[in-house]
C-alpha positions, 0 to 999 in steps of 0.5 A: 569548321565554324566557331561559336563566333562565326555562328554568332555573326553568321546568324546575325547576318542572315537574320537581319537580312531576312528581317530587312526584307520582311520589313521593306517588302510590305512597305513597297506593296503598300506604296504600290497599292496606293498608286494603283488602287483606283485603276484596279477598282476601275478595271474590276480586277479579280482579287486572285489576279491581284494576289498573284501580282503582289506575290510576283511584285514582292520577288521583283521588288526585292530582287531590284533593291537587293543591294540596298537591303543587304547593305543596310542589314549589314550596316545595322547589325555591325554598328550595333556590335560596335556600339555594344563594344563587342567588336573591340572585345573580339579584336582585343582577344587576338582575332585579326580583322581579316579573321573577324570578316570571315563569317561575313564572307560566308554569309555573303556567299550564301546570299550570293548563291541564293540570288544567283539561282533566283535570278536564273530561274525564279525572278524571270517567272515573277517578272513575267507575271508582274509585266503581264498584270501591268500591261494587261490591267494598268495601262490605259483602260484595261485589258485592251490598253496594250493595243494603244501603247507604242510598242512597235516591233519590226524584226528581220527573222531570217535573210529574206523574212521580215515581220512587223506588229504594232502592239502586243497583248502579253496576257492573251499572247496576241499581236495587232496590225501584223504583217509578214514579208517574204523576199526572193532574191531581194524582190518581194515574193508575197506579203501577209497582213492581219488585224491580229495574230494569236499564238496557240500554245497547244497546237504550236501555231498562229491564228490570224484574223482578217487575213490577207495574202498578196502574192506578187506576180509578173503582170498582176498580183494574186490576193487571198483573203480569209476572216480567220486562218491558222498557220505556222511560221519560222519565227517564235513568240519572242520575236513579236514581243516588245523588247522591254518585256521579253528580256526580263522573262526568260530563264538563263537557258532560254535567254542564252539561246535567244541572245545567240539567235538575235546575234545571228540576225544582227538585232539592233536591240542586242545590248538590251539582252546582254545587260539583262544577262550580265546582271544575273552574274554581277548582282551576286558579286555585289553582295561580297563588295557591299558586305566588305564596305558595310563592315569596314564603315560600321565596325568602328564605334562612332560618336554619332552612333548607329545613326551616322553609320546608317546615313553613310550606308544609305548614301553608299547603297543608293550611289551603287544603285544609281551607278547601276541604273545609269550605266545599264541605261547607257549600254541599252541606249548607246554603243557603250559595251554592256559588259563594262556598263554592268560591271562598272559599279562593281569595279568602282565599289570594289576599289572602294571596298579595298581602300576602306578595308585597309583603313579598317585593319589599321 
């Protein structure tokens, strides 16, 4: 049963966090607009596409910097409670520091569930829209800019099938410089190539342009050509999508199935996908760790006031994000275990939280 004190602190916790998001999200949008406004004008991007992009950007941005927003919001209102001597009054009334911490843990639980569900279902869709816009309009000279990007994809889709694409247009779901090789008993049976291949969502097949099929024979090869040809393949659209793009756009169920498929294929990019999956679970846990650290740091009345507490909070929050990015990249680019890389910041800052909490209790 929540007491008046619990409701009071919980209200402060959730309200301050919401206000922090409401304050920083527009700042992020303004900075992004200032960086991209020239490109938007040059490419004559429709206003509706821009509005949808910034809706997706807001979700993507807040999810990315969630630890900083949460930490600063807890530091802010807890420091205010301490400076107003409210925490001293609460603890002097006989309430233990552990009991005082309870509404903070409840608040962290609510936010953790919210972030967990967002990461499973909402953020992937927002990431897809965010990346679609960025790849379509903001790279190079507009809608065909993706064709010039170095997004080579080469995959083994089965024991005897290989595909390659030079680049991928996420908006039109079109890959360029496509080739497909089919082997029989370690010998090339035939090879299909096309200047571009487009996925058709309604018919669930692909359309190839400037199609060429070379069937390898004993004495001579057979060549088949066509300006346009529809076909079905055993590979999925995700198989020709650049690695840096696909991992962020799949919801939990699709991501798990995709990872299992890539494991069976022996994909060299499996660590990239595992990092994305593990982060969906690690980020909500960080809400508890950062909340405990924030309360422990800011619950004492300091001579420097809220300014000192906020300075400490900003330093800790950015350190957490720094560790998270460094070890995430390390796992993606090396043989460092993805699970350890993703959870390492939580482990380090979890130990710090225990240490600070013990000192705060004293």
